[in-house]
Structure formats: C-alpha cells, structure tokens
C-alpha positions as CSV (number, residue, x, y, z in Angstrom):
1,X,0.1,0.0,0.1
2,X,1.3,3.7,-0.7
3,X,3.0,5.3,2.2
4,X,0.4,8.2,1.9
5,X,-2.7,6.1,2.8
6,X,-4.3,7.3,6.0
7,X,-5.0,4.7,8.5
8,X,-8.3,5.6,10.4
9,X,-8.3,4.5,14.0
10,X,-11.3,2.2,15.0
11,X,-14.0,3.7,16.9
12,X,-14.1,3.0,20.9
13,X,-17.7,1.9,20.7
14,X,-20.6,0.8,17.8
15,X,-23.8,0.8,17.6
16,X,-26.2,-2.5,18.7
17,X,-26.9,-3.6,15.4
18,X,-22.9,-3.3,14.6
19,X,-22.4,-5.3,17.9
20,X,-25.0,-8.0,17.4
21,X,-23.1,-8.7,13.8
22,X,-19.8,-8.6,15.2
23,X,-21.0,-11.2,18.3
24,X,-22.9,-13.4,16.0
25,X,-26.0,-13.0,17.5
26,X,-29.7,-12.0,15.9
27,X,-30.9,-8.7,16.8
28,X,-33.7,-10.2,19.1
29,X,-30.8,-12.2,20.9
30,X,-28.9,-9.2,21.4
31,X,-31.2,-7.4,22.8
32,X,-32.1,-10.2,25.5
33,X,-28.4,-10.6,26.2
34,X,-28.3,-7.0,27.1
35,X,-31.3,-7.1,28.9
36,X,-30.0,-9.9,31.1
37,X,-26.7,-8.1,31.5
38,X,-24.8,-10.5,29.6
39,X,-23.6,-7.4,27.4
40,X,-22.7,-4.1,28.6
41,X,-23.7,-1.3,27.1
42,X,-23.3,2.8,27.4
43,X,-25.1,6.0,26.9
44,X,-24.1,7.6,23.8
45,X,-22.5,10.9,24.3
46,X,-24.1,12.3,21.3
47,X,-27.7,11.3,22.7
48,X,-28.1,8.8,19.9
49,X,-29.0,5.8,22.0
50,X,-26.8,2.9,23.7
51,X,-23.7,1.9,22.4
52,X,-21.2,-1.0,23.0
53,X,-17.9,-0.4,23.9
54,X,-15.0,-2.3,21.7
55,X,-13.5,-3.7,24.7
56,X,-16.8,-5.4,25.7
57,X,-17.0,-7.0,22.2
58,X,-13.3,-8.1,22.7
59,X,-14.1,-9.2,25.9
60,X,-16.9,-11.4,25.0
61,X,-14.9,-12.7,21.6
62,X,-12.0,-13.9,23.9
63,X,-14.3,-16.6,25.3
64,X,-12.9,-19.8,24.0
65,X,-16.5,-20.9,23.8
66,X,-17.7,-18.1,21.4
67,X,-20.4,-17.8,20.0
68,X,-21.8,-21.0,21.2
69,X,-21.9,-19.9,24.9
70,X,-23.0,-16.6,24.5
71,X,-25.9,-17.9,22.4
72,X,-26.7,-20.5,24.6
73,X,-27.0,-18.0,27.8
74,X,-29.9,-16.3,25.8
75,X,-31.8,-19.1,24.2
76,X,-35.4,-18.3,25.2
77,X,-38.0,-21.2,24.7
78,X,-42.0,-21.5,24.6
79,X,-43.9,-24.0,26.8
80,X,-43.6,-27.2,24.8
81,X,-39.6,-27.1,24.5
82,X,-39.5,-26.0,27.9
83,X,-41.6,-28.8,28.9
84,X,-39.4,-31.1,26.9
85,X,-36.3,-29.8,28.8
86,X,-37.8,-30.2,32.2
87,X,-38.6,-33.7,31.3
88,X,-42.5,-32.8,32.3
89,X,-46.1,-32.6,30.0
90,X,-46.6,-29.1,28.9
91,X,-49.8,-28.9,31.3
92,X,-47.4,-29.2,34.4
93,X,-45.2,-26.8,33.0
94,X,-47.8,-24.6,32.6
95,X,-48.7,-24.7,35.9
96,X,-45.2,-24.4,37.5
97,X,-45.1,-20.9,35.2
98,X,-48.7,-20.0,36.7
99,X,-47.5,-20.7,39.9
100,X,-43.9,-18.7,39.5
101,X,-41.5,-21.2,40.3
102,X,-40.3,-20.7,36.7
103,X,-39.9,-17.1,35.5
104,X,-40.7,-16.0,31.8
105,X,-38.0,-13.8,30.3
106,X,-40.0,-12.2,27.2
107,X,-43.2,-12.5,25.7
108,X,-45.1,-11.8,22.5
109,X,-48.6,-12.2,20.8
110,X,-49.5,-14.8,18.4
111,X,-51.8,-14.1,15.3
112,X,-54.8,-15.1,17.6
113,X,-53.7,-12.3,20.4
114,X,-52.7,-14.9,22.6
115,X,-49.6,-14.2,24.8
116,X,-47.0,-16.7,24.3
117,X,-44.4,-16.5,27.2
118,X,-41.0,-17.6,26.6
119,X,-38.1,-18.7,29.5
120,X,-34.5,-19.2,29.3
121,X,-33.2,-22.6,28.8
122,X,-30.3,-22.4,30.8
123,X,-32.8,-21.6,33.8
124,X,-35.1,-24.3,33.1
125,X,-32.3,-26.6,33.1
126,X,-30.9,-25.6,36.4
127,X,-34.4,-26.0,38.1
128,X,-34.7,-29.5,36.8
129,X,-31.5,-30.5,37.8
130,X,-32.0,-29.1,41.4
131,X,-33.0,-32.1,43.7
132,X,-35.2,-29.9,45.9
133,X,-37.6,-29.4,43.0
134,X,-37.8,-33.3,42.0
135,X,-41.3,-33.4,43.9
136,X,-42.6,-30.6,41.7
137,X,-41.8,-32.6,38.5
138,X,-43.5,-35.9,39.2
139,X,-46.6,-36.9,41.3
140,X,-49.2,-35.2,42.6
141,X,-49.0,-31.3,43.0
142,X,-49.3,-30.4,47.0
143,X,-52.4,-29.4,48.0
144,X,-51.4,-25.5,48.7
145,X,-50.5,-25.3,45.0
146,X,-53.7,-26.8,43.4
147,X,-55.6,-24.7,46.0
148,X,-53.7,-21.7,44.2
149,X,-54.2,-22.9,41.0
150,X,-57.9,-23.4,41.7
151,X,-58.2,-19.7,43.0
152,X,-57.0,-18.6,39.2
153,X,-53.4,-17.5,40.5
154,X,-50.9,-16.7,37.5
155,X,-47.6,-15.1,38.2
156,X,-46.6,-14.8,35.0
157,X,-47.0,-11.3,34.2
158,X,-46.1,-10.3,37.3
159,X,-42.8,-11.9,37.7
160,X,-42.3,-10.8,34.0
161,X,-42.8,-7.2,35.0
162,X,-40.1,-7.6,38.1
163,X,-37.7,-8.9,35.6
164,X,-38.3,-6.2,33.2
165,X,-38.3,-3.5,35.6
166,X,-35.1,-4.6,37.0
167,X,-33.5,-4.4,33.3
168,X,-34.9,-1.0,32.7
169,X,-33.7,0.0,36.3
170,X,-30.0,-0.9,35.2
171,X,-30.3,1.3,32.0
172,X,-31.7,4.5,34.1
173,X,-28.9,7.3,34.1
174,X,-30.5,9.3,37.0
175,X,-33.7,9.6,39.4
176,X,-36.0,11.2,37.3
177,X,-35.6,8.3,34.9
178,X,-35.6,5.3,37.7
179,X,-39.1,7.3,38.6
180,X,-40.3,7.1,34.7
181,X,-39.3,3.5,34.8
182,X,-41.6,2.8,37.9
183,X,-44.5,4.9,36.8
184,X,-44.2,3.0,33.4
185,X,-45.7,0.0,35.4
186,X,-48.5,1.8,37.1
187,X,-51.9,3.0,35.6
188,X,-51.8,6.7,34.8
189,X,-54.6,7.6,37.5
190,X,-52.3,6.0,40.1
191,X,-49.7,8.4,39.0
192,X,-51.5,11.3,38.8
193,X,-52.5,10.7,42.7
194,X,-48.7,10.8,43.2
195,X,-47.7,13.0,41.1
196,X,-50.2,16.1,41.4
197,X,-47.9,18.9,39.9
198,X,-48.9,18.9,35.9
199,X,-45.1,19.9,35.1
200,X,-43.5,17.4,37.0
201,X,-46.0,15.0,35.5
202,X,-45.3,15.8,32.1
203,X,-41.6,15.5,32.7
204,X,-42.0,12.5,34.4
205,X,-44.0,10.8,31.3
206,X,-40.9,11.7,29.1
207,X,-39.0,8.9,30.7
208,X,-42.1,6.6,30.9
209,X,-41.3,3.2,29.1
210,X,-44.2,1.6,26.9
211,X,-44.5,-2.1,26.7
212,X,-41.8,-4.3,24.9
213,X,-44.0,-5.1,21.9
214,X,-46.1,-3.0,20.2
215,X,-49.9,-2.8,18.8
216,X,-51.6,-0.4,17.4
217,X,-52.9,2.2,19.7
218,X,-56.7,1.5,20.7
219,X,-56.6,-2.4,19.3
220,X,-57.1,-5.0,21.4
221,X,-53.5,-6.1,20.9
222,X,-52.8,-3.1,22.3
223,X,-54.8,-2.8,25.2
224,X,-53.8,-6.3,26.3
225,X,-49.6,-5.3,25.8
226,X,-51.2,-2.3,28.1
227,X,-52.6,-4.7,30.8
228,X,-49.5,-6.9,30.9
229,X,-47.2,-3.9,31.6
230,X,-49.4,-2.5,34.2
231,X,-49.4,-3.9,37.9
232,X,-52.6,-5.4,39.2
233,X,-51.6,-7.1,42.6
234,X,-52.6,-4.9,45.9
235,X,-49.3,-5.4,47.1
236,X,-47.3,-4.7,43.6
237,X,-49.2,-1.8,43.1
238,X,-48.1,-0.5,47.0
239,X,-44.6,-1.4,46.7
240,X,-44.3,0.5,43.3
241,X,-46.2,3.6,44.6
242,X,-43.7,3.4,47.9
243,X,-40.8,3.4,45.4
244,X,-42.1,6.0,43.1
245,X,-42.5,8.5,45.8
246,X,-39.2,8.0,47.3
247,X,-37.7,8.5,43.9
248,X,-39.4,11.4,42.9
249,X,-38.3,12.9,46.1
250,X,-34.5,12.1,45.3
251,X,-35.5,13.6,41.8
252,X,-36.8,16.8,43.1
253,X,-33.7,17.3,45.5
254,X,-31.2,16.6,42.5
255,X,-33.0,18.9,39.7
256,X,-36.7,20.2,40.1
257,X,-38.9,19.3,36.9
258,X,-38.6,22.3,34.3
259,X,-41.1,24.8,34.2
260,X,-42.1,27.8,32.0
261,X,-40.4,31.0,32.7
262,X,-42.6,33.4,34.7
263,X,-44.2,36.3,32.6
264,X,-43.1,39.9,33.8
265,X,-45.4,42.6,33.9
266,X,-44.9,44.8,30.4
267,X,-43.3,48.1,30.9
268,X,-45.6,50.9,29.6
269,X,-44.2,52.9,27.0
270,X,-42.2,56.0,27.5
271,X,-44.5,59.1,26.8
272,X,-43.5,62.8,26.0
273,X,-41.7,64.7,28.7
274,X,-43.7,66.3,31.4
275,X,-44.2,70.2,30.6
276,X,-42.6,72.5,33.2
277,X,-44.3,73.6,36.1
278,X,-46.2,77.0,35.5
279,X,-47.3,79.2,38.3
280,X,-50.9,79.5,38.5
281,X,-53.0,82.7,37.6
282,X,-52.5,84.4,40.4
283,X,-49.1,84.1,40.9
284,X,-48.3,85.3,37.5
285,X,-50.4,88.5,38.1
286,X,-48.2,89.0,41.3
287,X,-45.4,88.8,39.1
288,X,-46.0,91.0,36.7
289,X,-47.3,93.9,39.0
290,X,-43.7,93.7,40.6
291,X,-42.0,93.9,37.6
292,X,-43.9,97.3,36.8
293,X,-43.2,98.6,40.1
294,X,-39.5,97.7,39.7
295,X,-39.2,99.3,36.2
C-alpha cells in the first residue's frame, strides 16, 4: 500500500446492530443479552441511544466457547420446548409457570392475540437438575399449590414485570429516569395521585417506558399489552407507589422539573416629557405687578 494511505483508528464503540453482527447474534438475541446483563452497554454521549464499547466486544469474543456459549445463555423457549427440557408434560410446565416457579423472560402476541411466554433454557435446566425441585416434576401437585391454581393464580405477568423493571432500572441514568420507569408499571390514575404537579407529571412522562412489544393504539392487542405492563396485585401496586414517591423525592432534590419561565408585567411605553411647572394665574399676576413697580 502507498505510504500516503491514511489509516483511521477503530471507533471506541459501535451501534447495537453492528455489535450484534460482530457477536454472531440475531438482533433479538442481542437485545435479550443486554436485558440480562450479558452484554454491557453505555449511553451515547451524542444522545443517539446506547452503544457497545469495543472492549466489551473483545471481552466476549475472547471466550474460548464463543459464540456458542453466548448464544446458549440467551436461548429463550416456549412452553412445549421448555417442558421437554424439564422432562414434564406441557400442562405441568404451565402450572409451574403460573405458580411463579419458573419465570418468563420475554413474551409476544401470536396472530390470535394469545400471549406466548418465553423462558430461558438455562434456567429451566437448572430448575430440573436441582434435587429440591424433584417433587414438583413428578407425582401429585401439593395441595397448597393446587388450591392456588384453583383460585386462578397466574404470576407470569407479575414475574415478567419484576424482571423487566430490573432491566430498565439498570439502564436508567438518574432519579428522574428511574422514577419514569416505576411510573411505567402503574396505571396513569395512580401516577396522577402521587404526582399532582402537572409540570412534574409531564417531565416524568418523558421517561415512562412503553411495552416491549407494540400494537396499534386503540386495538385489542394494544390494550392487552398495556394490561400486561400494568401492575394489578395490591401489594405490587403499593410497593411501586412507595418506591415512586421515594425516587421522586431524590429527583426533586437533584434537579426540579422544568417549568415555563414566569412572564413579567409589560413596561408601559415612555410618553412625552412632562411640561415644566407653570405658576398659577394669581402668582403670574403678582409677578407682573412687581416687574412694573421695579421698572
């Protein structure tokens, strides 16, 4: 090559799409790896979202088991495959999930608007190989658990919310962002009860996350996604409200919410200068007489 060729140094970081390609991951696998903390990201100083440091990519690629180990750590499976991993019928797997014994990591809506929960294969393997869980995998389900199922318990949405909340908290850069994350899991009416100031509420909504899946506003799918995202258990709501109030106090102390500048009363336009004071008529007459006498 010519000696005049200029060699540009590698960037210190790259976009998520570029990082996913360099790590041999699908974009959905990359996003889940970030969600789980397998891949560390940092805010873009230019305000363009999050980026992945070149050193982080090199750290992951230096693993002798790369890329198989990284892919395996983010393998997400549905009910049928999860049941096969654990060696149980799909119906038993669903019961375990409803009871909160296995926790979903993602979900999506199929074409029939049915929620499909996904679970980490690694976590299911660990659950199945843990000897203390053997009684849950075979035989009759304990009475206390059967009574909960009969009462309609389903902890999958709540457990997913708890997991997703942890991820969003790790990505938040300050107390207003953390408060916005908490508000994203509460009904807007609950938030309005806590944040009565409209300027604070408007500022908070800037950081309020939406569901990870998207539906056209106003459609049944969008309503279902909103329902999954919103806390519905009384103790869950109480905890979120308490944490939101505490985090808001931190945010206010660090930086109050912006407000419109107060308007000053307009200054009246300057008029013509006042004429010099003239003596009144009696005074003018007296001055005239004095001048004549002196003349």
